[in-house]
N, CA, C, O and CB atoms as a CASP TS submission, in Angstrom:
PFRMAT TS
TARGET T0000
AUTHOR 0000-0000-0000
METHOD Language model
MODEL 1
PARENT N/A
ATOM      1  N   MET     1       7.648 -25.044  36.458  1.00  0.00           N
ATOM      2  CA  MET     1       7.699 -24.157  37.590  1.00  0.00           C
ATOM      3  C   MET     1       7.328 -24.917  38.865  1.00  0.00           C
ATOM      4  O   MET     1       7.830 -24.617  39.948  1.00  0.00           O
ATOM      5  CB  MET     1       6.769 -22.961  37.373  1.00  0.00           C
ATOM      6  N   LEU     2       6.455 -25.888  38.721  1.00  0.00           N
ATOM      7  CA  LEU     2       6.140 -26.724  39.877  1.00  0.00           C
ATOM      8  C   LEU     2       7.371 -27.501  40.321  1.00  0.00           C
ATOM      9  O   LEU     2       7.698 -27.539  41.507  1.00  0.00           O
ATOM     10  CB  LEU     2       4.989 -27.689  39.551  1.00  0.00           C
ATOM     11  N   ASP     3       8.054 -28.124  39.357  1.00  0.00           N
ATOM     12  CA  ASP     3       9.232 -28.921  39.679  1.00  0.00           C
ATOM     13  C   ASP     3      10.333 -28.076  40.295  1.00  0.00           C
ATOM     14  O   ASP     3      11.097 -28.569  41.125  1.00  0.00           O
ATOM     15  CB  ASP     3       9.752 -29.614  38.436  1.00  0.00           C
ATOM     16  N   ALA     4      10.426 -26.813  39.904  1.00  0.00           N
ATOM     17  CA  ALA     4      11.447 -25.914  40.439  1.00  0.00           C
ATOM     18  C   ALA     4      11.025 -25.319  41.787  1.00  0.00           C
ATOM     19  O   ALA     4      11.819 -24.637  42.434  1.00  0.00           O
ATOM     20  CB  ALA     4      11.734 -24.792  39.440  1.00  0.00           C
ATOM     21  N   GLY     5       9.784 -25.571  42.215  1.00  0.00           N
ATOM     22  CA  GLY     5       9.310 -25.054  43.490  1.00  0.00           C
ATOM     23  C   GLY     5       8.876 -23.609  43.446  1.00  0.00           C
ATOM     24  O   GLY     5       8.811 -22.940  44.477  1.00  0.00           O
ATOM     25  N   LEU     6       8.573 -23.118  42.234  1.00  0.00           N
ATOM     26  CA  LEU     6       8.176 -21.719  42.097  1.00  0.00           C
ATOM     27  C   LEU     6       6.671 -21.517  42.198  1.00  0.00           C
ATOM     28  O   LEU     6       6.211 -20.411  42.483  1.00  0.00           O
ATOM     29  CB  LEU     6       8.667 -21.176  40.783  1.00  0.00           C
ATOM     30  N   LEU     7       5.898 -22.579  41.966  1.00  0.00           N
ATOM     31  CA  LEU     7       4.431 -22.532  42.032  1.00  0.00           C
ATOM     32  C   LEU     7       3.916 -23.638  42.941  1.00  0.00           C
ATOM     33  O   LEU     7       4.562 -24.670  43.120  1.00  0.00           O
ATOM     34  CB  LEU     7       3.809 -22.664  40.618  1.00  0.00           C
ATOM     35  N   ARG     8       2.727 -23.396  43.516  1.00  0.00           N
ATOM     36  CA  ARG     8       2.023 -24.451  44.254  1.00  0.00           C
ATOM     37  C   ARG     8       0.538 -24.307  43.942  1.00  0.00           C
ATOM     38  O   ARG     8       0.072 -23.230  43.570  1.00  0.00           O
ATOM     39  CB  ARG     8       2.296 -24.362  45.815  1.00  0.00           C
ATOM     40  N   SER     9      -0.173 -25.369  44.093  1.00  0.00           N
ATOM     41  CA  SER     9      -1.605 -25.344  43.852  1.00  0.00           C
ATOM     42  C   SER     9      -2.290 -24.695  45.043  1.00  0.00           C
ATOM     43  O   SER     9      -2.022 -25.028  46.197  1.00  0.00           O
ATOM     44  CB  SER     9      -2.156 -26.772  43.604  1.00  0.00           C
ATOM     45  N   GLY    10      -3.177 -23.763  44.737  1.00  0.00           N
ATOM     46  CA  GLY    10      -3.955 -23.102  45.786  1.00  0.00           C
ATOM     47  C   GLY    10      -5.375 -23.629  45.821  1.00  0.00           C
ATOM     48  O   GLY    10      -6.241 -23.047  46.474  1.00  0.00           O
ATOM     49  N   GLY    11      -5.616 -24.713  45.132  1.00  0.00           N
ATOM     50  CA  GLY    11      -6.944 -25.290  45.041  1.00  0.00           C
ATOM     51  C   GLY    11      -7.240 -25.576  43.579  1.00  0.00           C
ATOM     52  O   GLY    11      -6.414 -25.286  42.714  1.00  0.00           O
ATOM     53  N   PRO    12      -8.391 -26.135  43.292  1.00  0.00           N
ATOM     54  CA  PRO    12      -8.722 -26.465  41.905  1.00  0.00           C
ATOM     55  C   PRO    12      -8.702 -25.216  41.013  1.00  0.00           C
ATOM     56  O   PRO    12      -9.459 -24.270  41.230  1.00  0.00           O
ATOM     57  CB  PRO    12     -10.101 -27.139  41.837  1.00  0.00           C
ATOM     58  N   GLY    13      -7.820 -25.235  40.003  1.00  0.00           N
ATOM     59  CA  GLY    13      -7.733 -24.140  39.040  1.00  0.00           C
ATOM     60  C   GLY    13      -7.037 -22.898  39.558  1.00  0.00           C
ATOM     61  O   GLY    13      -7.044 -21.866  38.887  1.00  0.00           O
ATOM     62  N   VAL    14      -6.436 -22.973  40.740  1.00  0.00           N
ATOM     63  CA  VAL    14      -5.767 -21.817  41.334  1.00  0.00           C
ATOM     64  C   VAL    14      -4.303 -22.161  41.559  1.00  0.00           C
ATOM     65  O   VAL    14      -3.974 -23.202  42.128  1.00  0.00           O
ATOM     66  CB  VAL    14      -6.451 -21.392  42.671  1.00  0.00           C
ATOM     67  N   TRP    15      -3.429 -21.266  41.100  1.00  0.00           N
ATOM     68  CA  TRP    15      -1.992 -21.460  41.285  1.00  0.00           C
ATOM     69  C   TRP    15      -1.438 -20.258  42.015  1.00  0.00           C
ATOM     70  O   TRP    15      -1.863 -19.127  41.783  1.00  0.00           O
ATOM     71  CB  TRP    15      -1.263 -21.667  39.926  1.00  0.00           C
ATOM     72  N   GLU    16      -0.487 -20.506  42.899  1.00  0.00           N
ATOM     73  CA  GLU    16       0.120 -19.445  43.685  1.00  0.00           C
ATOM     74  C   GLU    16       1.635 -19.499  43.534  1.00  0.00           C
ATOM     75  O   GLU    16       2.222 -20.575  43.426  1.00  0.00           O
ATOM     76  CB  GLU    16      -0.285 -19.560  45.170  1.00  0.00           C
ATOM     77  N   LEU    17       2.257 -18.329  43.527  1.00  0.00           N
ATOM     78  CA  LEU    17       3.712 -18.281  43.574  1.00  0.00           C
ATOM     79  C   LEU    17       4.151 -18.620  44.990  1.00  0.00           C
ATOM     80  O   LEU    17       3.531 -18.197  45.965  1.00  0.00           O
ATOM     81  CB  LEU    17       4.251 -16.882  43.136  1.00  0.00           C
ATOM     82  N   THR    18       5.215 -19.380  45.089  1.00  0.00           N
ATOM     83  CA  THR    18       5.826 -19.651  46.384  1.00  0.00           C
ATOM     84  C   THR    18       6.780 -18.502  46.713  1.00  0.00           C
ATOM     85  O   THR    18       6.969 -17.605  45.891  1.00  0.00           O
ATOM     86  CB  THR    18       6.576 -21.030  46.381  1.00  0.00           C
ATOM     87  N   ARG    19       7.378 -18.518  47.891  1.00  0.00           N
ATOM     88  CA  ARG    19       8.377 -17.503  48.237  1.00  0.00           C
ATOM     89  C   ARG    19       9.510 -17.554  47.222  1.00  0.00           C
ATOM     90  O   ARG    19      10.013 -16.513  46.798  1.00  0.00           O
ATOM     91  CB  ARG    19       8.922 -17.717  49.683  1.00  0.00           C
ATOM     92  N   ALA    20       9.917 -18.766  46.829  1.00  0.00           N
ATOM     93  CA  ALA    20      10.971 -18.912  45.813  1.00  0.00           C
ATOM     94  C   ALA    20      10.496 -18.344  44.479  1.00  0.00           C
ATOM     95  O   ALA    20      11.293 -17.782  43.728  1.00  0.00           O
ATOM     96  CB  ALA    20      11.377 -20.403  45.648  1.00  0.00           C
ATOM     97  N   GLY    21       9.215 -18.483  44.180  1.00  0.00           N
ATOM     98  CA  GLY    21       8.656 -17.919  42.957  1.00  0.00           C
ATOM     99  C   GLY    21       8.710 -16.407  42.965  1.00  0.00           C
ATOM    100  O   GLY    21       9.056 -15.788  41.959  1.00  0.00           O
ATOM    101  N   TYR    22       8.369 -15.804  44.102  1.00  0.00           N
ATOM    102  CA  TYR    22       8.456 -14.339  44.214  1.00  0.00           C
ATOM    103  C   TYR    22       9.907 -13.875  44.121  1.00  0.00           C
ATOM    104  O   TYR    22      10.194 -12.854  43.496  1.00  0.00           O
ATOM    105  CB  TYR    22       7.831 -13.858  45.542  1.00  0.00           C
ATOM    106  N   ASP    23      10.821 -14.621  44.741  1.00  0.00           N
ATOM    107  CA  ASP    23      12.241 -14.263  44.660  1.00  0.00           C
ATOM    108  C   ASP    23      12.733 -14.329  43.218  1.00  0.00           C
ATOM    109  O   ASP    23      13.476 -13.455  42.770  1.00  0.00           O
ATOM    110  CB  ASP    23      13.085 -15.193  45.551  1.00  0.00           C
ATOM    111  N   ALA    24      12.317 -15.371  42.490  1.00  0.00           N
ATOM    112  CA  ALA    24      12.710 -15.507  41.083  1.00  0.00           C
ATOM    113  C   ALA    24      12.118 -14.371  40.250  1.00  0.00           C
ATOM    114  O   ALA    24      12.783 -13.847  39.357  1.00  0.00           O
ATOM    115  CB  ALA    24      12.256 -16.874  40.521  1.00  0.00           C
ATOM    116  N   LEU    25      10.883 -13.992  40.532  1.00  0.00           N
ATOM    117  CA  LEU    25      10.243 -12.882  39.829  1.00  0.00           C
ATOM    118  C   LEU    25      10.983 -11.574  40.101  1.00  0.00           C
ATOM    119  O   LEU    25      11.225 -10.796  39.179  1.00  0.00           O
ATOM    120  CB  LEU    25       8.767 -12.756  40.250  1.00  0.00           C
ATOM    121  N   ASP    26      11.344 -11.330  41.359  1.00  0.00           N
ATOM    122  CA  ASP    26      12.100 -10.121  41.700  1.00  0.00           C
ATOM    123  C   ASP    26      13.448 -10.098  40.985  1.00  0.00           C
ATOM    124  O   ASP    26      13.868  -9.053  40.488  1.00  0.00           O
ATOM    125  CB  ASP    26      12.308 -10.029  43.219  1.00  0.00           C
ATOM    126  N   ALA    27      14.132 -11.249  40.931  1.00  0.00           N
ATOM    127  CA  ALA    27      15.427 -11.328  40.245  1.00  0.00           C
ATOM    128  C   ALA    27      15.256 -11.065  38.754  1.00  0.00           C
ATOM    129  O   ALA    27      16.077 -10.383  38.141  1.00  0.00           O
ATOM    130  CB  ALA    27      16.082 -12.709  40.470  1.00  0.00           C
ATOM    131  N   PHE    28      14.180 -11.609  38.167  1.00  0.00           N
ATOM    132  CA  PHE    28      13.902 -11.383  36.752  1.00  0.00           C
ATOM    133  C   PHE    28      13.644  -9.907  36.483  1.00  0.00           C
ATOM    134  O   PHE    28      14.178  -9.351  35.523  1.00  0.00           O
ATOM    135  CB  PHE    28      12.702 -12.221  36.300  1.00  0.00           C
ATOM    136  N   ARG    29      12.840  -9.272  37.312  1.00  0.00           N
ATOM    137  CA  ARG    29      12.542  -7.849  37.130  1.00  0.00           C
ATOM    138  C   ARG    29      13.800  -6.997  37.252  1.00  0.00           C
ATOM    139  O   ARG    29      13.984  -6.047  36.491  1.00  0.00           O
ATOM    140  CB  ARG    29      11.503  -7.389  38.152  1.00  0.00           C
ATOM    141  N   ALA    30      14.673  -7.336  38.215  1.00  0.00           N
ATOM    142  CA  ALA    30      15.913  -6.581  38.385  1.00  0.00           C
ATOM    143  C   ALA    30      16.815  -6.749  37.166  1.00  0.00           C
ATOM    144  O   ALA    30      17.417  -5.783  36.698  1.00  0.00           O
ATOM    145  CB  ALA    30      16.650  -7.031  39.658  1.00  0.00           C
ATOM    146  N   ALA    31      16.908  -7.981  36.651  1.00  0.00           N
ATOM    147  CA  ALA    31      17.737  -8.228  35.471  1.00  0.00           C
ATOM    148  C   ALA    31      17.166  -7.497  34.260  1.00  0.00           C
ATOM    149  O   ALA    31      17.921  -6.945  33.461  1.00  0.00           O
ATOM    150  CB  ALA    31      17.839  -9.742  35.184  1.00  0.00           C
ATOM    151  N   LEU    32      15.856  -7.487  34.118  1.00  0.00           N
ATOM    152  CA  LEU    32      15.212  -6.788  33.008  1.00  0.00           C
ATOM    153  C   LEU    32      15.462  -5.284  33.102  1.00  0.00           C
ATOM    154  O   LEU    32      15.769  -4.644  32.097  1.00  0.00           O
ATOM    155  CB  LEU    32      13.700  -7.078  32.992  1.00  0.00           C
ATOM    156  N   ALA    33      15.333  -4.725  34.289  1.00  0.00           N
ATOM    157  CA  ALA    33      15.573  -3.291  34.471  1.00  0.00           C
ATOM    158  C   ALA    33      17.027  -2.943  34.163  1.00  0.00           C
ATOM    159  O   ALA    33      17.304  -1.919  33.538  1.00  0.00           O
ATOM    160  CB  ALA    33      15.217  -2.864  35.908  1.00  0.00           C
ATOM    161  N   ALA    34      17.956  -3.794  34.599  1.00  0.00           N
ATOM    162  CA  ALA    34      19.374  -3.553  34.317  1.00  0.00           C
ATOM    163  C   ALA    34      19.643  -3.622  32.823  1.00  0.00           C
ATOM    164  O   ALA    34      20.411  -2.821  32.289  1.00  0.00           O
ATOM    165  CB  ALA    34      20.254  -4.569  35.060  1.00  0.00           C
ATOM    166  N   SER    35      19.018  -4.570  32.151  1.00  0.00           N
ATOM    167  CA  SER    35      19.188  -4.713  30.707  1.00  0.00           C
ATOM    168  C   SER    35      18.637  -3.499  29.970  1.00  0.00           C
ATOM    169  O   SER    35      19.271  -2.985  29.049  1.00  0.00           O
ATOM    170  CB  SER    35      18.501  -5.987  30.210  1.00  0.00           C
ATOM    171  N   GLU    36      17.460  -3.044  30.376  1.00  0.00           N
ATOM    172  CA  GLU    36      16.866  -1.865  29.739  1.00  0.00           C
ATOM    173  C   GLU    36      17.700  -0.618  30.000  1.00  0.00           C
ATOM    174  O   GLU    36      17.851   0.220  29.112  1.00  0.00           O
ATOM    175  CB  GLU    36      15.435  -1.651  30.242  1.00  0.00           C
ATOM    176  N   ALA    37      18.246  -0.485  31.212  1.00  0.00           N
ATOM    177  CA  ALA    37      19.096   0.665  31.527  1.00  0.00           C
ATOM    178  C   ALA    37      20.370   0.627  30.692  1.00  0.00           C
ATOM    179  O   ALA    37      20.841   1.662  30.221  1.00  0.00           O
ATOM    180  CB  ALA    37      19.443   0.690  33.031  1.00  0.00           C
ATOM    181  N   SER    38      20.925  -0.563  30.510  1.00  0.00           N
ATOM    182  CA  SER    38      22.136  -0.707  29.712  1.00  0.00           C
ATOM    183  C   SER    38      21.869  -0.352  28.256  1.00  0.00           C
ATOM    184  O   SER    38      22.670   0.336  27.623  1.00  0.00           O
ATOM    185  CB  SER    38      22.682  -2.132  29.818  1.00  0.00           C
ATOM    186  N   GLU    39      20.736  -0.825  27.723  1.00  0.00           N
ATOM    187  CA  GLU    39      20.380  -0.501  26.340  1.00  0.00           C
ATOM    188  C   GLU    39      20.165   0.996  26.174  1.00  0.00           C
ATOM    189  O   GLU    39      20.583   1.572  25.169  1.00  0.00           O
ATOM    190  CB  GLU    39      19.120  -1.265  25.913  1.00  0.00           C
ATOM    191  N   ALA    40      19.517   1.634  27.146  1.00  0.00           N
ATOM    192  CA  ALA    40      19.277   3.075  27.072  1.00  0.00           C
ATOM    193  C   ALA    40      20.597   3.838  27.130  1.00  0.00           C
ATOM    194  O   ALA    40      20.780   4.830  26.424  1.00  0.00           O
ATOM    195  CB  ALA    40      18.345   3.530  28.215  1.00  0.00           C
ATOM    196  N   SER    41      21.509   3.374  27.971  1.00  0.00           N
ATOM    197  CA  SER    41      22.816   4.019  28.081  1.00  0.00           C
ATOM    198  C   SER    41      23.597   3.884  26.778  1.00  0.00           C
ATOM    199  O   SER    41      24.223   4.843  26.326  1.00  0.00           O
ATOM    200  CB  SER    41      23.617   3.415  29.244  1.00  0.00           C
ATOM    201  N   GLU    42      23.563   2.701  26.175  1.00  0.00           N
ATOM    202  CA  GLU    42      24.254   2.492  24.902  1.00  0.00           C
ATOM    203  C   GLU    42      23.652   3.359  23.805  1.00  0.00           C
ATOM    204  O   GLU    42      24.381   3.896  22.971  1.00  0.00           O
ATOM    205  CB  GLU    42      24.194   1.018  24.497  1.00  0.00           C
ATOM    206  N   ALA    43      22.339   3.498  23.797  1.00  0.00           N
ATOM    207  CA  ALA    43      21.681   4.324  22.786  1.00  0.00           C
ATOM    208  C   ALA    43      22.052   5.792  22.968  1.00  0.00           C
ATOM    209  O   ALA    43      22.275   6.506  21.990  1.00  0.00           O
ATOM    210  CB  ALA    43      20.154   4.147  22.856  1.00  0.00           C
ATOM    211  N   THR    44      22.119   6.240  24.219  1.00  0.00           N
ATOM    212  CA  THR    44      22.501   7.625  24.501  1.00  0.00           C
ATOM    213  C   THR    44      23.937   7.877  24.073  1.00  0.00           C
ATOM    214  O   THR    44      24.238   8.903  23.461  1.00  0.00           O
ATOM    215  CB  THR    44      22.330   7.944  25.996  1.00  0.00           C
ATOM    216  N   GLU    45      24.827   6.938  24.395  1.00  0.00           N
ATOM    217  CA  GLU    45      26.230   7.094  24.010  1.00  0.00           C
ATOM    218  C   GLU    45      26.381   7.130  22.492  1.00  0.00           C
ATOM    219  O   GLU    45      27.159   7.923  21.962  1.00  0.00           O
ATOM    220  CB  GLU    45      27.076   5.956  24.596  1.00  0.00           C
ATOM    221  N   ALA    46      25.641   6.276  21.795  1.00  0.00           N
ATOM    222  CA  ALA    46      25.706   6.248  20.331  1.00  0.00           C
ATOM    223  C   ALA    46      25.183   7.552  19.750  1.00  0.00           C
ATOM    224  O   ALA    46      25.748   8.082  18.793  1.00  0.00           O
ATOM    225  CB  ALA    46      24.905   5.060  19.774  1.00  0.00           C
ATOM    226  N   SER    47      24.106   8.065  20.327  1.00  0.00           N
ATOM    227  CA  SER    47      23.535   9.320  19.853  1.00  0.00           C
ATOM    228  C   SER    47      24.495  10.484  20.089  1.00  0.00           C
ATOM    229  O   SER    47      24.667  11.343  19.225  1.00  0.00           O
ATOM    230  CB  SER    47      22.197   9.590  20.546  1.00  0.00           C
ATOM    231  N   GLU    48      25.121  10.501  21.272  1.00  0.00           N
ATOM    232  CA  GLU    48      26.077  11.565  21.575  1.00  0.00           C
ATOM    233  C   GLU    48      27.295  11.479  20.667  1.00  0.00           C
ATOM    234  O   GLU    48      27.811  12.503  20.219  1.00  0.00           O
ATOM    235  CB  GLU    48      26.508  11.496  23.041  1.00  0.00           C
ATOM    236  N   ALA    49      27.756  10.268  20.394  1.00  0.00           N
ATOM    237  CA  ALA    49      28.912  10.086  19.515  1.00  0.00           C
ATOM    238  C   ALA    49      28.583  10.560  18.102  1.00  0.00           C
ATOM    239  O   ALA    49      29.410  11.179  17.432  1.00  0.00           O
ATOM    240  CB  ALA    49      29.354   8.607  19.496  1.00  0.00           C
ATOM    241  N   GLN    50      27.367  10.259  17.663  1.00  0.00           N
ATOM    242  CA  GLN    50      26.957  10.658  16.322  1.00  0.00           C
ATOM    243  C   GLN    50      26.817  12.173  16.237  1.00  0.00           C
ATOM    244  O   GLN    50      27.202  12.773  15.234  1.00  0.00           O
ATOM    245  CB  GLN    50      25.637   9.977  15.936  1.00  0.00           C
ATOM    246  N   SER    51      26.272  12.797  17.274  1.00  0.00           N
ATOM    247  CA  SER    51      26.067  14.248  17.222  1.00  0.00           C
ATOM    248  C   SER    51      27.373  15.010  17.395  1.00  0.00           C
ATOM    249  O   SER    51      27.461  16.166  16.981  1.00  0.00           O
ATOM    250  CB  SER    51      25.076  14.678  18.294  1.00  0.00           C
ATOM    251  N   SER    52      28.385  14.402  17.993  1.00  0.00           N
ATOM    252  CA  SER    52      29.654  15.092  18.162  1.00  0.00           C
ATOM    253  C   SER    52      30.632  14.798  17.031  1.00  0.00           C
ATOM    254  O   SER    52      31.737  15.341  17.006  1.00  0.00           O
ATOM    255  CB  SER    52      30.271  14.709  19.479  1.00  0.00           C
ATOM    256  N   ALA    53      30.229  13.943  16.098  1.00  0.00           N
ATOM    257  CA  ALA    53      31.091  13.639  14.959  1.00  0.00           C
ATOM    258  C   ALA    53      31.182  14.867  14.060  1.00  0.00           C
ATOM    259  O   ALA    53      30.197  15.588  13.902  1.00  0.00           O
ATOM    260  CB  ALA    53      30.558  12.411  14.165  1.00  0.00           C
ATOM    261  N   PRO    54      32.347  15.112  13.469  1.00  0.00           N
ATOM    262  CA  PRO    54      32.461  16.273  12.573  1.00  0.00           C
ATOM    263  C   PRO    54      31.545  16.117  11.366  1.00  0.00           C
ATOM    264  O   PRO    54      31.397  15.029  10.808  1.00  0.00           O
ATOM    265  CB  PRO    54      33.920  16.459  12.107  1.00  0.00           C
ATOM    266  N   ALA    55      30.943  17.219  10.984  1.00  0.00           N
ATOM    267  CA  ALA    55      30.018  17.205   9.853  1.00  0.00           C
ATOM    268  C   ALA    55      30.791  17.141   8.548  1.00  0.00           C
ATOM    269  O   ALA    55      31.875  17.707   8.409  1.00  0.00           O
ATOM    270  CB  ALA    55      29.107  18.445   9.875  1.00  0.00           C
ATOM    271  N   GLU    56      30.217  16.455   7.625  1.00  0.00           N
ATOM    272  CA  GLU    56      30.766  16.426   6.273  1.00  0.00           C
ATOM    273  C   GLU    56      30.411  17.752   5.607  1.00  0.00           C
ATOM    274  O   GLU    56      29.444  18.394   6.017  1.00  0.00           O
ATOM    275  CB  GLU    56      30.215  15.198   5.447  1.00  0.00           C
ATOM    276  N   PRO    57      31.160  18.182   4.595  1.00  0.00           N
ATOM    277  CA  PRO    57      30.870  19.472   3.955  1.00  0.00           C
ATOM    278  C   PRO    57      29.426  19.641   3.502  1.00  0.00           C
ATOM    279  O   PRO    57      28.889  20.744   3.603  1.00  0.00           O
ATOM    280  CB  PRO    57      31.764  19.652   2.780  1.00  0.00           C
ATOM    281  N   GLY    58      28.784  18.599   3.012  1.00  0.00           N
ATOM    282  CA  GLY    58      27.411  18.721   2.523  1.00  0.00           C
ATOM    283  C   GLY    58      26.363  18.464   3.581  1.00  0.00           C
ATOM    284  O   GLY    58      25.175  18.460   3.260  1.00  0.00           O
ATOM    285  N   ASP    59      26.759  18.241   4.868  1.00  0.00           N
ATOM    286  CA  ASP    59      25.823  17.876   5.923  1.00  0.00           C
ATOM    287  C   ASP    59      25.273  19.063   6.700  1.00  0.00           C
ATOM    288  O   ASP    59      24.598  18.848   7.706  1.00  0.00           O
ATOM    289  CB  ASP    59      26.483  16.941   6.866  1.00  0.00           C
ATOM    290  N   VAL    60      25.517  20.282   6.299  1.00  0.00           N
ATOM    291  CA  VAL    60      25.058  21.446   7.051  1.00  0.00           C
ATOM    292  C   VAL    60      23.564  21.613   6.832  1.00  0.00           C
ATOM    293  O   VAL    60      23.079  21.673   5.703  1.00  0.00           O
ATOM    294  CB  VAL    60      25.826  22.730   6.627  1.00  0.00           C
ATOM    295  N   GLU    61      22.846  21.687   7.958  1.00  0.00           N
ATOM    296  CA  GLU    61      21.410  21.903   7.894  1.00  0.00           C
ATOM    297  C   GLU    61      21.156  23.371   7.617  1.00  0.00           C
ATOM    298  O   GLU    61      21.950  24.212   8.039  1.00  0.00           O
ATOM    299  CB  GLU    61      20.712  21.453   9.204  1.00  0.00           C
ATOM    300  N   PRO    62      20.072  23.714   6.920  1.00  0.00           N
ATOM    301  CA  PRO    62      19.789  25.119   6.620  1.00  0.00           C
ATOM    302  C   PRO    62      19.719  25.993   7.868  1.00  0.00           C
ATOM    303  O   PRO    62      20.178  27.135   7.824  1.00  0.00           O
ATOM    304  CB  PRO    62      18.492  25.227   5.861  1.00  0.00           C
ATOM    305  N   ASP    63      19.164  25.508   8.982  1.00  0.00           N
ATOM    306  CA  ASP    63      19.070  26.304  10.207  1.00  0.00           C
ATOM    307  C   ASP    63      20.437  26.516  10.834  1.00  0.00           C
ATOM    308  O   ASP    63      20.637  27.475  11.579  1.00  0.00           O
ATOM    309  CB  ASP    63      18.137  25.631  11.209  1.00  0.00           C
ATOM    310  N   ASP    64      21.381  25.629  10.539  1.00  0.00           N
ATOM    311  CA  ASP    64      22.721  25.723  11.116  1.00  0.00           C
ATOM    312  C   ASP    64      23.681  26.523  10.231  1.00  0.00           C
ATOM    313  O   ASP    64      24.805  26.817  10.637  1.00  0.00           O
ATOM    314  CB  ASP    64      23.281  24.331  11.350  1.00  0.00           C
ATOM    315  N   ALA    65      23.243  26.867   9.045  1.00  0.00           N
ATOM    316  CA  ALA    65      24.131  27.561   8.102  1.00  0.00           C
ATOM    317  C   ALA    65      24.420  28.968   8.599  1.00  0.00           C
ATOM    318  O   ALA    65      23.553  29.630   9.169  1.00  0.00           O
ATOM    319  CB  ALA    65      23.505  27.610   6.686  1.00  0.00           C
ATOM    320  N   GLU    66      25.626  29.408   8.381  1.00  0.00           N
ATOM    321  CA  GLU    66      25.986  30.773   8.747  1.00  0.00           C
ATOM    322  C   GLU    66      25.414  31.729   7.696  1.00  0.00           C
ATOM    323  O   GLU    66      25.336  31.391   6.514  1.00  0.00           O
ATOM    324  CB  GLU    66      27.540  30.933   8.868  1.00  0.00           C
ATOM    325  N   PRO    67      25.019  32.917   8.137  1.00  0.00           N
ATOM    326  CA  PRO    67      24.468  33.879   7.176  1.00  0.00           C
ATOM    327  C   PRO    67      25.591  34.342   6.237  1.00  0.00           C
ATOM    328  O   PRO    67      26.755  34.398   6.635  1.00  0.00           O
ATOM    329  CB  PRO    67      23.815  35.105   7.915  1.00  0.00           C
ATOM    330  N   PRO    68      25.237  34.668   5.006  1.00  0.00           N
ATOM    331  CA  PRO    68      26.258  35.138   4.051  1.00  0.00           C
ATOM    332  C   PRO    68      26.882  36.434   4.542  1.00  0.00           C
ATOM    333  O   PRO    68      26.207  37.282   5.126  1.00  0.00           O
ATOM    334  CB  PRO    68      25.645  35.343   2.644  1.00  0.00           C
ATOM    335  N   THR    69      28.161  36.575   4.300  1.00  0.00           N
ATOM    336  CA  THR    69      28.853  37.800   4.677  1.00  0.00           C
ATOM    337  C   THR    69      29.032  38.677   3.447  1.00  0.00           C
ATOM    338  O   THR    69      29.176  38.176   2.332  1.00  0.00           O
ATOM    339  CB  THR    69      30.219  37.486   5.330  1.00  0.00           C
ATOM    340  N   ALA    70      29.023  39.958   3.652  1.00  0.00           N
ATOM    341  CA  ALA    70      29.128  40.873   2.509  1.00  0.00           C
ATOM    342  C   ALA    70      30.535  41.299   2.274  1.00  0.00           C
ATOM    343  O   ALA    70      30.801  42.069   1.351  1.00  0.00           O
ATOM    344  CB  ALA    70      28.269  42.085   2.712  1.00  0.00           C
TER
END
């Protein structure tokens, strides 16, 4: 990080982010947020696709069953 110009020494045992370091951190956070949003969107789409799939004959839940007709 020193070689890339992202950190500088602020004194003995103290390290500081440079402006380039803060910019890199902001870019990383934005990429992470975009990745998490994409994963959440894919999970939602998969869940919606699964819930809209036609049920198999034996897949009826007891609460979803129609009452017997006389």
